[in-house]
LUMSEKE-537637 format. One record per atom (N, C-alpha, C): x negated, z, y negated. Coordinates in steps of 0.1 Angstrom, whole numbers, padded with zeros to 4 digits, always signed. Example, Ala and Ser with C-alpha at 12.3 -4.5 7.8 and 13.67 -1.06 7.14 Angstrom:
BEGIN
-0132+0078+0057-0123+0078+0045-0132+0078+0033-0128+0071+0022-0137+0071+0011-0129+0079+0000
//
This chain:
BEGIN
-0009+0000+0012+0000+0000+0000-0009+0000-0012-0009-0011-0019-0018-0013-0031-0012-0005-0043-0020+0002-0050-0016+0010-0061-0023+0005-0073-0016+0001-0084-0023-0004-0096-0018+0004-0108-0028+0010-0115-0025+0017-0127-0031+0010-0139-0023+0009-0149-0028+0002-0162-0032+0012-0172-0044+0011-0178-0048+0020-0189-0044+0014-0202-0036+0021-0210-0033+0016-0223-0036+0026-0234-0037+0022-0246-0040+0030-0257-0045+0022-0269-0044+0029-0281-0048+0022-0293-0063+0022-0294-0069+0015-0303-0084+0015-0305-0089+0029-0308-0101+0031-0303-0109+0044-0306-0102+0057-0301-0094+0055-0290-0088+0068-0284-0096+0072-0272-0105+0064-0267-0113+0067-0255-0108+0059-0243-0100+0049-0245-0095+0041-0233-0106+0034-0226-0115+0027-0233-0126+0020-0226-0136+0029-0220-0138+0040-0227-0148+0050-0222-0143+0056-0208-0130+0058-0208-0124+0063-0195-0125+0053-0184-0122+0040-0188-0123+0029-0178-0137+0028-0173-0147+0029-0182-0161+0028-0178-0165+0040-0168-0159+0052-0171-0162+0063-0162-0156+0060-0148-0144+0055-0148-0138+0052-0135-0146+0041-0128-0152+0032-0136-0159+0021-0130-0173+0024-0125-0177+0037-0127-0190+0041-0122-0188+0049-0110-0194+0044-0099-0192+0051-0086-0197+0066-0086-0207+0068-0094-0213+0082-0095-0203+0092-0101-0193+0087-0108-0183+0096-0114-0174+0102-0103-0174+0096-0091-0165+0101-0081-0173+0110-0071-0176+0105-0059-0183+0113-0050-0194+0104-0044-0203+0110-0036-0215+0104-0032-0213+0090-0025-0202+0089-0018-0201+0076-0010-0188+0068-0014-0183+0071-0026-0171+0063-0030-0175+0051-0039-0172+0039-0034-0177+0027-0041-0167+0023-0051-0171+0014-0060-0163+0008-0070-0168-0007-0071-0158-0016-0072-0162-0030-0074-0154-0036-0086-0160-0044-0094-0153-0051-0105-0148-0064-0100-0135-0066-0100-0130-0079-0096-0130-0089-0108-0126-0084-0120-0127-0091-0133-0132-0081-0143-0136-0085-0155-0141-0076-0165-0132-0064-0167-0119-0066-0166-0110-0054-0169-0103-0049-0157-0107-0052-0145-0101-0048-0133-0110-0043-0123-0108-0031-0118-0117-0025-0108-0109-0019-0096-0115-0017-0085-0109-0010-0074-0118+0002-0071-0111+0014-0071-0119+0026-0069-0112+0034-0058-0120+0041-0050-0115+0049-0039-0108+0062-0044-0098+0067-0037-0091+0079-0040-0099+0091-0035-0103+0100-0043-0111+0112-0038-0103+0120-0028-0108+0122-0016-0101+0130-0006-0111+0138+0002-0112+0151+0000-0122+0159+0007-0120+0160+0022-0108+0155+0027-0106+0155+0042-0114+0145+0049-0116+0133+0043-0123+0122+0049-0137+0126+0055-0146+0132+0046-0159+0136+0052-0158+0146+0063-0148+0154+0063-0147+0164+0074-0143+0157+0087-0134+0147+0086-0130+0140+0098-0142+0131+0103-0149+0126+0093-0161+0118+0097-0171+0126+0105-0173+0139+0101-0183+0147+0108-0178+0151+0122-0165+0151+0124-0160+0155+0138-0159+0142+0147-0155+0131+0141-0152+0119+0149-0165+0111+0151-0173+0111+0141-0186+0103+0140-0182+0088+0143-0174+0082+0134-0170+0068+0136-0181+0059+0131-0179+0046+0134-0188+0035+0129-0187+0034+0114-0175+0036+0109-0173+0034+0094-0161+0043+0090-0161+0046+0077-0150+0054+0071-0144+0045+0059-0131+0044+0059-0124+0035+0049-0114+0044+0041-0118+0047+0029-0108+0055+0021-0097+0046+0015-0087+0052+0011-0076+0044+0004-0081+0042-0011-0075+0032-0017-0080+0027-0030-0069+0026-0040-0073+0025-0053-0064+0023-0064-0070+0013-0073-0062+0004-0078-0067-0006-0088-0065+0000-0102-0075-0001-0110-0074+0004-0124-0076-0008-0133-0066-0010-0142-0067-0022-0151-0068-0017-0165-0079-0022-0172-0081-0019-0186-0073-0029-0194-0061-0026-0198-0052-0036-0203-0055-0039-0218-0054-0052-0221-0057-0057-0234-0051-0049-0245-0058-0048-0257-0053-0040-0268-0040-0045-0273-0034-0036-0280-0020-0038-0286-0020-0037-0301-0012-0045-0307-0010-0044-0321+0005-0043-0324+0010-0039-0335+0024-0039-0338+0029-0053-0338+0040-0055-0332+0045-0069-0330+0042-0075-0317+0036-0067-0308+0033-0072-0294+0045-0077-0287+0056-0070-0289+0069-0074-0282+0073-0088-0286+0068-0093-0298+0071-0107-0302+0060-0116-0300+0050-0111-0293+0038-0120-0289+0027-0120-0299+0027-0110-0309+0016-0109-0318+0003-0105-0311-0008-0109-0316-0021-0106-0311-0022-0110-0296-0026-0100-0288-0026-0103-0273-0013-0097-0267-0003-0096-0275+0010-0090-0270+0015-0095-0257+0016-0108-0255+0022-0113-0243+0013-0110-0231+0000-0110-0232-0009-0107-0221-0008-0092-0218-0007-0084-0229-0006-0069-0228+0006-0066-0219+0018-0072-0223+0030-0069-0217+0031-0074-0202+0025-0086-0200+0025-0091-0186+0016-0082-0177+0005-0077-0183-0004-0069-0174+0003-0055-0171+0011-0050-0180+0018-0037-0177+0029-0040-0167+0035-0051-0168+0046-0055-0158+0041-0055-0144+0028-0058-0142+0022-0059-0129+0018-0046-0123+0018-0035-0131+0013-0022-0127+0024-0013-0122+0020-0004-0113+0029+0006-0107+0031+0017-0117+0021+0021-0124+0022+0032-0133+0013+0029-0145+0016+0036-0156+0009+0035-0169+0001+0048-0172-0012+0046-0174-0021+0057-0179-0022+0055-0194-0015+0063-0202-0015+0062-0216-0025+0071-0223-0036+0066-0227-0047+0075-0233-0044+0078-0248-0044+0091-0251-0041+0095-0265-0053+0103-0270-0056+0100-0282-0067+0107-0289-0062+0121-0293-0068+0132-0288-0064+0145-0291-0076+0153-0296-0085+0147-0304-0097+0154-0309-0100+0149-0323-0106+0158-0331-0110+0155-0344-0125+0151-0344-0129+0141-0351-0143+0137-0352-0144+0127-0363-0150+0131-0374-0151+0123-0386-0159+0110-0384-0167+0111-0373-0176+0099-0370-0169+0088-0362-0157+0092-0357-0149+0082-0349-0137+0079-0357-0136+0067-0363-0125+0063-0372-0113+0060-0364-0102+0066-0369-0089+0063-0362-0083+0051-0369-0077+0042-0361-0071+0029-0366-0061+0032-0377-0054+0043-0377-0043+0046-0386-0048+0057-0396-0060+0060-0396-0066+0069-0406-0065+0084-0404-0057+0088-0394-0056+0103-0391-0053+0104-0376-0056+0116-0371-0053+0119-0357-0039+0124-0355-0031+0117-0348-0017+0120-0345-0013+0114-0332-0015+0120-0321-0012+0114-0308+0002+0111-0305+0011+0118-0311+0025+0116-0309+0029+0103-0316+0024+0101-0329+0026+0088-0336+0020+0076-0328+0008+0078-0323+0001+0068-0315+0010+0064-0303+0015+0074-0296+0023+0072-0284+0036+0063-0288+0041+0067-0300+0054+0060-0304+0051+0046-0308+0039+0042-0313+0036+0028-0316+0037+0020-0304+0031+0024-0293+0031+0016-0280+0045+0017-0274+0051+0029-0274+0065+0030-0269+0074+0020-0275+0073+0019-0288+0083+0010-0296+0081-0004-0292+0069-0009-0290+0067-0023-0286+0073-0025-0272+0071-0015-0263+0076-0017-0249+0091-0016-0249+0097-0007-0257+0111-0006-0258+0118-0018-0264+0112-0024-0274+0117-0036-0280+0117-0048-0269+0107-0049-0261+0107-0059-0251+0117-0056-0241+0119-0044-0237+0129-0040-0227+0143-0043-0232+0145-0040-0245+0158-0043-0251+0162-0057-0251+0152-0066-0253+0153-0080-0252+0158-0084-0238+0151-0078-0228+0154-0081-0214+0168-0076-0211+0172-0064-0215+0185-0059-0212+0196-0067-0218+0194-0071-0231+0204-0079-0238+0207-0092-0230+0196-0098-0225+0197-0111-0218+0205-0109-0206+0203-0098-0198+0211-0096-0186+0225-0093-0189+0227-0084-0199+0241-0081-0203+0249-0094-0206+0242-0103-0213+0249-0116-0216+0253-0123-0203+0245-0121-0192+0249-0129-0180+0260-0122-0172+0261-0109-0173+0271-0102-0165+0284-0098-0172+0283-0099-0185+0294-0093-0194+0308-0099-0191+0308-0112-0190+0321-0119-0187+0327-0115-0174+0319-0115-0163+0324-0110-0150+0328-0096-0150+0321-0088-0158+0324-0073-0158+0337-0071-0165+0340-0078-0176+0352-0075-0184+0364-0081-0177+0362-0090-0168+0374-0096-0161+0381-0086-0152+0373-0076-0148+0379-0065-0140+0380-0068-0125+0376-0080-0121+0377-0085-0107+0364-0083-0100+0353-0081-0107+0340-0080-0101+0335-0066-0103+0337-0057-0093+0333-0043-0094+0317-0042-0095+0310-0050-0088+0296-0049-0089+0291-0053-0103+0297-0063-0109+0293-0067-0122+0296-0056-0132+0308-0050-0130+0312-0039-0139+0302-0027-0139+0298-0024-0126+0288-0013-0125+0275-0017-0131+0270-0029-0129+0258-0034-0136+0259-0033-0151+0270-0037-0156+0272-0037-0171+0271-0023-0176+0278-0013-0169+0277+0001-0173+0263+0006-0173+0256+0003-0163+0242+0008-0162+0233+0002-0173+0235-0011-0174+0227-0018-0185+0230-0013-0199+0243-0010-0201+0247-0005-0214+0241+0009-0217+0240+0017-0206+0235+0031-0207+0220+0030-0211+0213+0021-0205+0198+0019-0208+0197+0013-0222+0206+0004-0226+0205-0002-0239+0207+0008-0250+0216+0017-0248+0219+0028-0258+0206+0036-0260+0200+0040-0249+0188+0048-0250+0177+0041-0257+0175+0028-0254+0164+0020-0260+0167+0019-0275+0179+0017-0279+0182+0016-0293+0180+0029-0301+0180+0040-0293+0177+0053-0299+0162+0056-0299+0154+0047-0295+0140+0049-0295+0135+0057-0283+0143+0057-0272+0140+0064-0260+0136+0054-0249+0127+0058-0240+0123+0049-0229+0133+0049-0218+0134+0039-0210+0143+0038-0199+0141+0049-0189+0129+0054-0187+0127+0065-0177+0133+0078-0181+0138+0079-0194+0144+0092-0198+0159+0092-0194+0164+0081-0189+0179+0080-0186+0180+0084-0171+0189+0093-0168+0192+0097-0155+0201+0088-0148+0196+0080-0138+0205+0071-0131+0202+0073-0116+0212+0070-0107+0210+0071-0093+0201+0060-0087+0197+0062-0075+0189+0052-0068+0197+0039-0066+0210+0041-0064+0219+0029-0063+0220+0022-0076+0221+0029-0087+0222+0022-0100+0209+0015-0104+0198+0020-0099+0185+0014-0102+0184+0000-0096+0192-0003-0086+0192-0016-0080+0197-0027-0090+0205-0022-0099+0210-0032-0109+0200-0035-0120+0189-0027-0120+0178-0029-0130+0166-0035-0124+0166-0037-0111+0154-0041-0104+0149-0055-0109+0158-0064-0111+0153-0078-0115+0149-0078-0130+0151-0067-0137+0148-0067-0152+0133-0064-0153+0127-0057-0143+0113-0054-0144+0109-0046-0157+0117-0036-0160+0116-0029-0173+0102-0022-0174+0096-0023-0186+0083-0017-0188+0084-0002-0190+0095+0003-0197+0095+0017-0200+0102+0025-0189+0105+0019-0178+0110+0026-0166+0099+0030-0157+0087+0025-0159+0075+0027-0151+0071+0042-0153+0066+0048-0142+0061+0062-0144+0049+0062-0153+0048+0072-0161+0037+0072-0171+0029+0086-0170+0016+0085-0172+0008+0097-0173+0001+0096-0186+0003+0107-0194-0003+0108-0207-0017+0115-0205-0027+0108-0209-0041+0113-0207-0046+0117-0221-0046+0130-0223-0050+0136-0236-0066+0137-0236-0072+0128-0244-0086+0129-0245-0090+0139-0256-0096+0150-0251-0099+0161-0260-0115+0163-0261-0119+0172-0270-0133+0176-0271-0136+0186-0260-0149+0189-0258-0153+0198-0248-0147+0212-0249-0145+0216-0261-0140+0230-0263-0125+0231-0259-0119+0220-0257-0104+0220-0254-0101+0216-0240-0112+0213-0232-0109+0207-0219-0102+0216-0209-0103+0229-0211-0096+0239-0202-0082+0243-0207-0082+0246-0220-0069+0252-0225-0061+0242-0234-0067+0230-0236-0060+0221-0245-0061+0225-0260-0053+0219-0268-0053+0222-0282-0039+0219-0289-0039+0219-0302-0026+0217-0308-0021+0203-0306-0030+0193-0305-0026+0179-0302-0020+0178-0288-0026+0184-0278-0021+0184-0265-0007+0190-0264-0005+0202-0271+0008+0209-0272+0018+0200-0278+0015+0192-0288+0024+0183-0294+0028+0172-0285+0019+0167-0277+0022+0156-0268+0032+0161-0257+0029+0173-0252+0037+0179-0241+0051+0181-0246+0053+0185-0258+0066+0187-0264+0073+0174-0266+0066+0164-0270+0072+0150-0272+0076+0143-0260+0070+0146-0248+0073+0139-0236+0081+0148-0226+0086+0159-0230+0092+0169-0221+0104+0163-0213+0111+0153-0219+0122+0147-0213+0119+0134-0204+0106+0131-0203+0103+0118-0197+0099+0120-0182+0098+0132-0177+0094+0134-0163+0080+0128-0161+0071+0130-0171+0058+0124-0170+0047+0134-0168+0036+0130-0162+0025+0138-0161+0017+0138-0174+0011+0150-0177+0002+0151-0188-0011+0157-0183-0022+0150-0185-0035+0155-0180-0045+0155-0191-0053+0166-0192-0063+0168-0202-0077+0164-0197-0084+0156-0204-0097+0151-0200-0106+0149-0212-0119+0150-0210-0129+0147-0221-0137+0135-0217-0133+0124-0222-0139+0111-0218-0155+0111-0220-0159+0117-0231-0173+0118-0234-0181+0126-0223-0175+0137-0219-0181+0145-0209-0181+0138-0196-0170+0130-0193-0170+0123-0181-0181+0112-0180-0184+0107-0192-0195+0097-0193-0209+0104-0189-0210+0116-0194-0223+0123-0191-0223+0126-0176-0212+0130-0170-0212+0132-0155-0216+0119-0148-0210+0108-0152-0212+0095-0146-0227+0091-0147-0234+0095-0157-0247+0091-0160-0257+0099-0151-0253+0110-0145-0262+0118-0137-0265+0110-0124-0277+0112-0119-0282+0103-0107-0276+0108-0094-0276+0121-0091-0272+0125-0078-0259+0133-0078-0253+0134-0066-0241+0142-0064-0244+0157-0067-0256+0161-0063-0260+0175-0066-0261+0178-0081-0267+0169-0088-0268+0171-0103-0254+0172-0109-0245+0164-0104-0231+0164-0110-0224+0177-0107-0227+0182-0095-0221+0195-0091-0226+0206-0100-0239+0206-0103-0245+0217-0111-0239+0215-0126-0238+0203-0130-0232+0201-0144-0218+0207-0144-0210+0203-0134-0196+0208-0134-0195+0223-0133-0204+0229-0126-0204+0244-0125-0208+0250-0138-0217+0244-0145-0221+0249-0158-0209+0248-0168-0201+0238-0166-0189+0237-0175-0177+0245-0171-0179+0251-0159-0168+0259-0153-0157+0250-0147-0160+0238-0143-0151+0229-0137-0154+0227-0122-0143+0224-0114-0145+0223-0100-0147+0208-0096-0143+0199-0104-0144+0184-0101-0143+0176-0113-0148+0164-0113-0147+0155-0125-0132+0153-0129-0130+0151-0142-0116+0149-0146-0110+0136-0141-0119+0126-0138-0113+0113-0133-0108+0115-0119-0114+0124-0111-0108+0127-0098-0094+0133-0099-0093+0142-0109-0079+0148-0111-0069+0138-0116-0074+0128-0123-0065+0118-0129-0060+0109-0117-0068+0105-0108-0064+0097-0097-0054+0105-0088-0057+0117-0086-0048+0126-0077-0035+0127-0084-0035+0129-0098-0023+0130-0105-0014+0118-0105-0021+0106-0104-0014+0093-0103-0007+0093-0090-0013+0098-0079-0006+0099-0067+0007+0107-0067+0006+0119-0074+0018+0127-0075+0028+0120-0083+0024+0113-0094+0033+0106-0103+0042+0096-0095+0035+0089-0085+0042+0079-0078+0047+0084-0064+0047+0097-0062+0052+0103-0050+0045+0097-0037+0032+0096-0038+0024+0090-0027+0017+0101-0019+0014+0098-0007+0006+0107+0001-0002+0099+0011-0010+0106+0019-0020+0099+0027-0018+0104+0042-0019+0094+0051-0021+0098+0065-0034+0091+0070-0039+0096+0082-0051+0091+0087-0050+0085+0101-0059+0075+0103-0061+0071+0117-0076+0074+0120-0079+0079+0132-0092+0084+0135-0096+0080+0149-0107+0072+0149-0112+0068+0162-0127+0065+0161-0133+0061+0172-0148+0059+0171-0151+0046+0163-0142+0037+0162-0144+0025+0154-0144+0028+0139-0133+0036+0135-0132+0039+0121-0123+0051+0119-0126+0059+0108-0117+0069+0103-0112+0062+0090-0098+0062+0089-0093+0055+0077-0081+0062+0071-0080+0062+0058-0069+0068+0050-0059+0057+0047-0046+0060+0048-0036+0051+0045-0026+0057+0035-0022+0049+0025-0013+0054+0014+0001+0050+0018+0010+0060+0017+0024+0058+0019+0032+0065+0009+0045+0062+0007+0054+0069-0001+0059+0082+0006+0060+0093-0001+0066+0105+0005+0080+0102+0011+0083+0107+0023+0096+0105+0029+0096+0093+0039+0085+0086+0040+0085+0075+0049+0086+0080+0064+0093+0072+0072+0094+0075+0086+0081+0069+0093+0079+0073+0106+0068+0068+0113+0067+0053+0114+0078+0046+0117+0077+0031+0117+0074+0025+0104+0079+0031+0093+0076+0026+0079+0061+0028+0076+0056+0040+0080+0041+0043+0078+0033+0033+0086+0037+0030+0098+0030+0020+0107+0029+0007+0101+0040+0003+0093+0040-0011+0087+0030-0013+0077+0024-0001+0071+0013-0002+0061+0001-0008+0068-0001-0005+0081-0012-0011+0088-0009-0025+0092+0003-0028+0097+0007-0042+0100+0022-0042+0102+0029-0052+0097+0043-0053+0099+0048-0053+0113+0039-0058+0122+0043-0059+0136+0044-0045+0142+0036-0035+0136+0036-0021+0141+0050-0015+0139+0057-0019+0128+0070-0014+0126+0081-0021+0135+0079-0034+0136+0089-0042+0144+0089-0038+0159+0077-0035+0164+0076-0032+0178+0074-0017+0181+0077-0008+0171+0074+0006+0172+0080+0012+0184+0072+0020+0192+0077+0027+0203+0077+0042+0200+0065+0047+0197+0063+0061+0194+0051+0063+0186+0049+0075+0180+0037+0079+0173+0031+0092+0179+0019+0092+0181+0012+0104+0185+0006+0111+0173+0010+0123+0170+0007+0129+0157+0000+0143+0159-0011+0144+0152-0019+0156+0151-0020+0161+0137-0016+0173+0134-0017+0179+0120-0032+0180+0117-0036+0177+0104-0050+0178+0100-0056+0191+0103-0049+0202+0100-0055+0215+0102-0058+0218+0117-0049+0213+0125-0051+0214+0140-0063+0206+0144-0065+0194+0139-0076+0186+0143-0089+0192+0139-0089+0198+0127-0101+0205+0122-0104+0217+0130-0094+0224+0135-0096+0237+0142-0101+0234+0156-0096+0224+0163-0099+0221+0177-0110+0210+0178-0112+0202+0168-0124+0193+0168-0123+0179+0173-0112+0177+0181-0111+0163+0187-0096+0161+0191-0093+0148+0193-0080+0145+0198-0077+0151+0212-0087+0150+0221-0086+0155+0234-0084+0170+0234-0091+0177+0226-0089+0192+0225-0075+0196+0220-0071+0188+0210-0057+0190+0204-0046+0188+0215-0048+0177+0223-0039+0174+0234-0039+0186+0244-0051+0191+0248-0052+0201+0258-0045+0214+0253-0045+0216+0240-0040+0229+0234-0026+0227+0229-0019+0216+0233-0005+0214+0229-0003+0211+0214-0013+0205+0208-0012+0202+0193-0011+0187+0191-0008+0179+0201-0005+0165+0199+0009+0163+0202+0017+0159+0191+0031+0157+0193+0035+0142+0194+0044+0139+0203+0049+0126+0204+0062+0124+0196+0062+0116+0186+0073+0115+0177+0080+0101+0177+0093+0101+0175+0100+0088+0175+0103+0082+0161+0113+0074+0161+0115+0066+0149+0120+0074+0137+0125+0086+0139+0131+0094+0129+0121+0103+0122+0109+0104+0128+0099+0113+0123+0095+0110+0109+0095+0120+0100+0090+0119+0086+0076+0123+0085+0067+0114+0081+0053+0116+0081+0049+0126+0070+0040+0135+0074+0036+0145+0064+0022+0142+0059+0019+0146+0047+0006+0144+0041-0005+0150+0051-0015+0141+0054-0026+0146+0062-0025+0144+0077-0013+0139+0081-0011+0136+0095-0021+0126+0101-0026+0129+0113-0035+0120+0119-0027+0113+0130-0025+0100+0129-0015+0093+0137-0021+0082+0146-0015+0080+0157-0019+0069+0166-0005+0063+0170-0003+0050+0168+0009+0043+0170+0009+0035+0183+0021+0036+0191+0023+0028+0202+0034+0018+0199+0031+0005+0201+0040-0005+0198+0040-0016+0208+0050-0024+0207+0051-0036+0216+0057-0048+0209+0050-0059+0208+0055-0070+0200+0057-0082+0210
//
């Protein structure tokens, strides 16, 4: 399951610095690679402390972590919704992403000029929000125009329901609110699927602060949290400059010493990726054998056949059963055979809901 997060933000907020930190393998862990597909697109592994432990027990030929694509999205100017500047490219890139990482400047520094002359992260957020909302409003109006006649005839219940949902979203957008703030059911969301709304995407606000504020935040962070309280959004505090210093260190050991000196347990970019997983309700299961130990990304609540389809669609079609070992049990007993001998290997059917960290082996027939 490919995950793509787009980094957005105004000039001089730390967006590119953050992307560069993510694009440096040393910012993650000793064996986590990064590759650049295009100048503004990279693939980075998801930090997971369980993988090295499984590797030590299984001793596979290779280890394959799960990945996330990070996109440094083109800059935005007012009028992007109408195609100004790189507006069309900006909006198209966001449409392709699963989630938005919105970087906000939450620090004072006279040496770093703000594009609008003063530090105000809530204002900065609203500039980008407005452009996305205007584009969504254009999209909603176009669909309302297509379903309105059928909806008002009273004979097409589906069109009537679509019209009601679209009108609800339109009202919110006209009030300067994003689509994600509107409470709609999973069934109602189906009426919006073909709209590919920008403001319905999950968003994480990345507050770029100075070093003194990295633990407790500051007044700017507090203002952001208050402004987004109705959005069901993640807010994470990070110091992009400090992340750059961590990334510049040569060895994993040096980075651990640096983090300890700062009173931190891991780099902020690691926390950011993990937060993105929470934001999208994702989790990980593992396959573990002598050929490879591998992490697989699935959506929380997936059944065993659905989880199997992430490996190959044939696995879901011909699913027979899944052999499941809990991660903690595998760690305790040290091998699949030992878990089996101690009654810790469960045979599950089609209704089994996969848990985070499950170690799975699928039986299927095609």
